[in-house]
N, C-alpha and C positions, 0 to 999 in steps of 0.2 A: 462623457469622458473624452478629452481631446487627444491629440497625438502624443503629448508627453505622458498623459495618464495611461494611454495604451502601452507605451514603451515601459513605463514604470510597472505596470501590471505584468508585462512579459518578463521583466527582470525578476520580480517577486516570485512569479510562478516557476521560473527556471531554477532560481537559487533554492527555494524551499522544496521543489520537486526533487532536485538532486540530493539534498540533505535527507529528505524523507525516504528516497529510494535506497540510499546506503543504509539507513537505520532499518528499513523494512527487510532488506537483504540479510542483514545481520540477524534480525529476529527469526526469519524463516530458516536460515542456515543453522542457527542454534536449535530451534524447535525441531527441525527435521534431521538433526544430528549429521550435518555434513562433515566429512572427514576434516578434522582440525589441521592436520599436517599437509593438506593439499595446498599448493601454491595459491590457488584462487581463494581458498578460505583464509589463508594467512593474511592476504592483503586486506580483505574485508574486516577481519578481526583486529588487525593492527590499527586500522583506520578508526575503528569504533571503540576499542578497549579503553582509551582515556575517558570516555563518557560512560561506558557500560560498567566497568569494574567498580568505580566508587558507588554507583547506584545499586549494584548487586549486594553491597554490604548493608544497604538500607531496605531495599525492596527485594524479595526473594524471587527465585526462578521457580515457577510452578509448572510441572509437567513439560519442561523444556522451554516454556515461554518466559522470557525475561520481562518481568513487570515494569522495571525501570525503563527498559527500551520502549515498551508500549506507552508509558507515560511521556517519554521524549517525543515519540511519534505524534501523540495527541497534542502536546504543547506546540510542536512545530506547525501542525495543521491549524491550531487555534491562532497562533501568531500570524500565519499566512492569511487566514480569513480576516483577522482584525486589520492587517495592513491593506488588504484588498477593499474592505469596507471603507476604511479611511480614505483611500485613494478615490473611491467612487463617491465620496461625500456622505456616506451613511454611517450609522453607529448602532450598536446594540448594547443591551444591558450585559453586565459581566457574566451572569448565569447563562443568558442566551448565547453569549459568545462561546462559552464552554461546550454547549450543545451543538452549536454551529461547527466548532472545531472537530467534535466527534463525528459529525456528518461528513465533513471534508476529509477526515482521516479515513473513514470507511470507504468513501468514494475513491480515494487514492489507492487504498489497498485492493479493492475490487478491480479497478482499472489496471493496476500494475500486474495483478495475477492474470487478468485477461490477456495482456500483451505478452507476458512470460510464456503462458501456455501456447498462444498463437505462434509466437516465434519458434518455440520448440517444435510445433507441428510442421511449420513451413520448412525449417531446417531438416527435419527428418524426411520430408518429401524431396527437397532439392539437393541435399548433400547427406544422404544416410551414412551413418557411421563416422561422421566427422568428429574430430577431437581437438579441443582447444580449451584454454582456461575459462573463457566466457561460456562455452557450451557445457563445461563441467558444472559451473555454478547454476546454469539453467536446468540441468538435469537434477542436481541436488535439490533444487527448490520445487520443481514441478512433478517429479516422480511420485512423491508421497500424495500430492493432490490428485494425480491421475489414477493411482493404484486402485482405489475402491471402485472407480468407474470401469476400469479394465477388467476387474474381477466379475462384475455383474452384467456388463454389456459385451456380448461376443462380437468379434469382427464379422462384417458382412462381406464374405469373399476376401479379397485382399485389403479391404478398407476397414480401418479401426475408427469407428464413429464415437468412441468414448470421449475423446478430447472435445468434439463438437457439443456433446451433451454438457460437459463441464463448462465450456464457454457460454452456452445458453444459460445455464444456472447462475453463472457469475454475473451475466448481464441482468438477469431477472433480480438477483439480490441487489445489484447496483441501483435498479429502479425502485425497488420496494423499501430499502433501508435508508441510504443516505439522503435521498431527496426529501422524504417526509421529515427526517430529523432536522435538516436545514430549514425547511419551511416552518417547523415548530419553533425553531430558534428565532427566526425572523418575526413570527407572530407573538412570541414572548416579549419582544421589545417594542411592539406597537403601543401607542398611547391608548389607555382605556378611558372611555367616556363615562363620567360619573353623572348620574342624573336621575 
């Protein structure tokens, strides 16, 4: 891939990463019941409502998870993967592309959760008790993820190691789930020798 291919790849990853981040934030905020009337929630919901509300009429919300939003996230990852493969000169079968998109989506979700938890930990160390709209969103999204770990892993003196355990498990999940899915997708599109 040349210079233009690298630049194109960067633009594709940036645009789709931003779109997927907003959709994922909406999914997490809705699933974890972030206060709807909070200004931070309002901006995310206003941005995504034109897409989510029509889908909600067709695909239900199950236990707080908006199935239409999950579908949008998967389709965005699939389109990103398809564009990246085209840019690199590769191609995959349609079914393989859907599996590849699922792997990309899960990788994106795990990586985003990793960074959200890590940023929350760093802010809690560097500026404890700080309040702002971005911090509120961060707390809405990460508090439910950390709660089970805080319940079962006691602090060691003044140190709460539960976020580190969660970060480790997210990284393990990132290695074990998306990578094999994407490898499977690529193997599905390899030519089969008949003989």
